[in-house]
C-alpha angles and dihedrals in degrees: 000000000000119000138187142136118322117227133185113267086236088068095061117094105205096170096105131054091270124046113244143181128217109225137175113247120174091345096307137099114256126184111219127189110228139192110226127212134179113005122206108199093183095054089035091228135119132198116244106214094185142359102056135043134223107277097033114130112233129191122242135204116334093002087074087072090075112113118250109264095029111143112240139176122205113222120198109215118189115251110277095025119121106281090010128133094332094053102037113143098191134052133197113232115234126211112244093201090077096252 
């Protein structure tokens, strides 16, 4: 079985012919084509078999509308702060192999 990081379904951009994720690389938005694996609709997550690695920061929801190459800075707000956990626009991938 193939494994890889699991990302929220909201992170996957399926508008084109190939699914993609928008990640932050060296402080800029980068669109990355990905190969998807097992999808868990209950947990609202999908395995990414190739294209990104565990630890990459990917954009969610409306943050995906940022143009590739846009400079961004991820701010970590404490839970409960304005724009904190409920309004987070980026998510860290986690490795589903237990590493």
